[in-house]
N, C-alpha and C positions, 0 to 999 in steps of 0.2 A: 504494500500500500504506500502510495506517495504522500508527501507532506501536503501538497496543494494540487488540486486538479481544476482546471478551467474547463467546464463540461458543456457539451451540446452546441458549441458555436460553429460558425463557418470560418475555418482558417483561411486567410487570404495572405499570400506571399507575392513576391515579385513574379514568380513563375507559375503559380498554381492556386486553385481555390478548391477546398474540400471540407466536408464535415469531419470533425475530429475533436477529441479531448486533448488538452495540453497539460502535461504533468511537470511540476516544479519540485526540485529538491535543493535546498540552500539557495544559491544565487543562479543556478542554471536550469535550463530546460532539460529534462531527462527522458521524456517520452512524448510522442505524438501518435495517437491512435484512437481506437474506439473502445468503449467500456472500461476506461481507466478508473481506478478507485483511489480515493484520497482521504486523508484525515480531515481535510477541509476542502469542500467542493463549492466552487463559484459557478452559479448558473449563467451560462452565456447564450441560452436559447434565443434565437432571433437576432443575434449580434454577430459581428465579425470579430475574429481574434487575429490581430495583426502585430507585427514587430513594432516596438516603440519607435516613434519617429525621431529622426536625426535632423536638427537644424544646423546646417554647416556654416551659417553666417549670421552672427549676432554681435551686438555691441552693448555690453552691460557695463554700467558705471564707467563710461568712457568720456573723456574730456573732448569737447569741440569748442575751441576758443575759451570763452569764459563760462560756457555752459557745460553741464555734465548730464549724460543720458540718465533718465530718471529711474530706470529699473536697476537695482543692485543685483549682485550675483544671487542674493537670497530671493528677492521679490521676483526677479525675472525667471528664475528656474522653477519657482512655484507656479507661476502663470503658465510656463511651458508645459509642466507636468499636467496641469488641469486640462490642457489642450491636447494631450496625448504625445508630447515630445519627451523623450527620456534621455536624450543626449544633445548638448549644444556644443558648438565650436566657436570660441571667442578669439580675441586677438591680443597679441603683445605688441606694443609700440615703443621702442626704445627712445629715451630722451637723448638730447645732444650729448655726444661723447660717452654715452652709457653703453657698456658691453651688452650684447644680446642675452648672454646668460644671466647677467645681473637683472636685466629687464624681465626675463622669464621668471626668475625667483620672486621678484616683486609682484608680478601679476598673479602668480600662484598663491602668494600670501594673501592677496585680496579675495581669492576665490575659495581656497581650501577652508573647510569648516563652515562655509556659507551656502554652498550650492546644494539644492535639493535633489538634483539628478547628476549623472555623470557629465563630465565636460572634457574637451580637448582644447588646444590652442593653435592658432596660426601665428607664425613669427613675421612681423613686418620688417622689411629692409627699406628704410626711407633714404632719400637722396643724400643726407649728410652722413649716412652710414655705409653707403654702397662700396666704397673703395676698400676700407679695412675690414668690413663685416664679413666679406666672403671667406676669410680664413676661419671665421667662427662657425661656419655652417656645420662641419662635422660634430662639433661639441653640442650644438643646439639639437641636432638630430639624435645624438646619443641620449639627450635629456628628454626625448619623447616627442619631438616636433618633426612632422613630415612635410608640412605645407608652409609656404612663405609668401606673404602678401607683398605685391609690388604695385606701384602706381604710375600712371602716365599723366595724372591730373594732380592739382594742389601743389603750390609752390614749395612748401616745406617737405613734401613727400616724393614728388615725381622724379623719375629717372629719365634722363635724356636717352636717346637711342643707343649711344655707346655704352652707357652704364647698364641699360636694360639688357643689351646683348651680353655683356660680360657676366651679369648676374644670372641670366638664363643658362649660359654655358657652364657656370660654376655649379648651379643646381643640377643640371643634367649630369655633370661629372659625379656628384655625390648622391644622386638618386632622390633628390627632393622634388616636390611638386610646386611650381610657381602658380599662384592665383593672382589675377590681375584686374585692377580697376582700370578700365580702358576708355578714356576720353582724351581728346587732344587738349591738354591743359593750357599750354601757352596761348593758343588761339581763343579758347574760352575766356582766359583772363583779359585778353584784348576786347572781346565782345562785351564782357561784363563792365569793364571800365568805360567803354563808349556809351553803354546804356545809362550808366549812372551819371556821366557827364551831361547826357541829354535829358536828365531828369526823368528817366524811365525807371521808376522804382517799384512798380506794381509786381505782384507775384508772377504774373504771366511772363514777365521778362526773364525769369529764371529759366523757363523752357526755351525762350527765343535766343538766349545767349549760350545755351548748351544744346544746339540742334543735333538731330539724329545723324547728320552727315559727319559731325566731328566724333561721334562714337564709332560709326562705321569705319571712318578713316583710321582711327587709332587701333581698332581691332585688326584691320588689314595689315597695318604696319607691324604690330606686335606678332602676328602670326608669321610674317616673313622673317622676323628676327628669331623667333622660336625655331623655325625650320632650319635656319642657318646654324643655330646653336645646338641642334639635335635634341631639343627639349620638348617635353609635353607642355601643354598650357591649359589652364582652367580659367575661363573668363567669368567673372562674377557679374551679377545683376544685368544680364543682357536685356535691353529694353526695346530695341527697334529693329525694323526690317533690314537696314543697312548692316548693322552688326551681325544679325542673324545670317544674312547672305554670305558674309565673309567666313563665318564659322562653318556653315554647311559646305561651302566650296572647299575649305581646307579639309574637312572630314572626308569628303568624297575623293580628294586627292590622296587619302591615306595618312594624313597628318594626325597625330594624337592630340586631339583638341576636345575639351569638355566645356560645356556651357551650363550656366545657372541662370534662372530667372526668379522673380519674387512675386508674391501675391499682388503688390501694388501695380505691377505691369500687366497682370492678368485680369484684374478686376476694376481698376480705376483708369481714367484717362486725363489728359491735360486740361479738360474742361473744368476739373476741380480747381485749377489755379486761377480761374476767372471768377470764381464764386466769392461770396461774402467772407468765407474763411480760407481764402486761397493760401495764405501764408502757412497754414497747418500742413499743406500738402507738398511743401518743398522738400525734395530729396534728390539725390544724385545717383545715376542719371535722372532727369526729370520724367514725370509721367508723360506718356506718348499718346498716340491716336488709337481709335478703334481698329484701324487697319493693322497697326503694329500688334495690337492685342490679339487679333484673330490669327496673325501669322505666328505669334509666339505659341498660342495653343496648339496650332498644327505641328510646330517643331517639338513641343513637349510630347505630343501624341506619337510622333514618328521616332522619338529618341534622339533627335539632334540636340535637344536640351535635356540633359540627364538629371538635373537636380532642381527642385524648387525649395529655396531657402527664404528667409525673411529679410535679411539686412535690418533686423529689429534694432532701432535706435530712437527711443522715444524721448520727447521733450514736452514739458508742460505747455498747455495752450498759451498761457500768459507769456512764456518765454518766446514762443514763436511769433505771436502777434505784437510783441513789444517793439520789434525792430521795424522801422519804417521802410527800410531799403531791403529789397529781396536778397541782395548779396550778403547781408548781415544775419539773416535768419538761420538758426541752427538747423541743419538738414537731417531728416530722418523721420521714419514713420514706425508706429508700433504694430506688430502682428504676430508676436511669438505664440500667443495662445490660440488664435483663430486659424492659423495656416492649415493644419491637417483637415479641419472640417470644411474650410472654404474649398479646398481642392477636392475633397470627397463630394461636396455638393455638385461640383462640375462633372465629376465622374457619374454621379447619379443622373445628370442631365445629358450624358452621352458624349462629353468631350474627351473623356479618357475611359479606359477600362478600370475596374477595381485593381487589377494587378499593376497597371501603370501608375495608379495612385500610390500604391505601396512602394513601387520601385522608385518613383521620383522623390517621395517624402521620407522614405525609411532606408531602403536597401542600397540604392546607388550612392548616396552620400556616405554611408558607412563603408562601402567598398572602396570608393575613390580616395577617401582619407584614411584608409587602412586602420579602421577601428576594429580591433579583434573582438569577436563574439557578439557583434552588434548587427542588426538589420535583417534577421531572419527568424522564422519559427521552426526550429529544428533542434534535436538533441545536441548538447554541447554549447549552444549559444546562451548568452546571458538571458535570464528570464525578464527581459524588458518587453512587456506585453501590454497591449491595449485591447480592452473589450469595448468595441465601438458599436453603439446603438444607432443603426441607420434610420430608425423611425423617430428618433427624438427630434422635435422641432425646437429650434432656438432662434431668437432674434438678437443679433449682436448689439451691444450697448456698452459704453464706458461704465455705466452704473452696474453692469453685470459681470463684465470681464475683470480679471484680477491683475492686469498689468498696472504698474505704479505710474499711471498717467491719466489725466482727466478728460481724455477724448480718444476716439478710435476713428480711423478713416472708413470703417465699415459700419458705422452707426446705422441701425435700422435694417440691415440686410438680414433676411430670414434664410436659415439653412435647414436642410434635412440631414440630421446626423451629428452626433457629439459623443465623446468618450464617456462611458459609464464607469469603468474601472481602469486603473493604470498600475502596472507593476514595474518597479525598477530593481533589477537584479534580485528578483524574487520577493522584494518588499512591496506590500500592498499599500501604495502611497496615495492613490485616489480611489475613494469608495463612493459610489453613487454620486459622482460629480463633485465630491468635497475632498479637500486635501487633508490627509492624515499622516503624511510622511514625517519622519524625524528630522530635526534641524541638522543641516550639514551632512546628510546621508550621502550625497554624491561624492565621487572621487575623480581625480585626474586620470585621464586615459593616455597611456603611452602609445602613440601611433606606431604601427609597425607592419 
């Protein structure tokens, strides 16, 4: 007899769907089959049993100028758990002259003992670090980091083509995965300065000064450099047709290229920037058109976009609306709790299959970022499991969600489906939609 059995549900993985019970012993799944007996039996009749979701792109308690994202490691991971996410990947951003290992230690000190679910980290290689940081890559990888964040935008962070190429070549040599924020930063800076000089300060100018052409051009350039360097490349938050076209073309040539998009680009459009609360919707890249949105859904369905992450970076409404000039508004949107159910609702409406839903939100991020024992429902994997009720009707609201922010970009959206129970390494942390996990239960994952 097993310790815990989740009984009677429909197991949905990236590759299959079938009726089965799932048995847990300690922190691992030990059996998947019919008629399993347990000391504790959780009824999953009428529900899907899926692997815990992996959000590969979050920014918890992160500084952006004089503002700091409002979700802490504690509050953000509780919200994630309530939405069915059992692993997040955040970022390390070294300060000037700070060694990457020292920055990693400092970031882990912020997260360890606070996170409600397991977490991993990407290491940022910013412009001021690029020349001497390359020698640190092996030590950083030995400390459990596999992926390295690079930028083509933002003056303090962006790498010029020579530094980007050198960094890609070094990562290829050591076996690390570069993940890239791809926009043409220097031209964007010129456009933003011109707009402000012309007294164009409204939120819509955020989109007009970060046009899709500059995202597509930057992606094309980066893919060329990655091909020369012999490096794989993961493009974060792909938002538009031009960037998508470059990615698909490279993939069809046989280049190892992965793409991520986010709920904001799948569910929202640039029209939000012209509304009364336009400043709330400032993020980078900016929201795009309905045409871009439709093309992204097609790419997600066909597998050209392998991952749906959030880029969760919330700021209080007052912080966003306080800035009169679009260029000064802290950029980022909250969605760490709603992501899994938002994408499920689209699967329910036929945009994806259930297996693709699980693949993009759970399995492929775990595989791409080499998170051992995550992302599947099979013996030997961590018992990170979600009992997902596809019939539960919810209406998203900042009053109901648990993110530490006083607004949501998805206010009033009605969804079919929400997690009923969530397990993290066998610990029953969400019961009937309420969080019951112990403080600091999560642990750092060594990518490997």
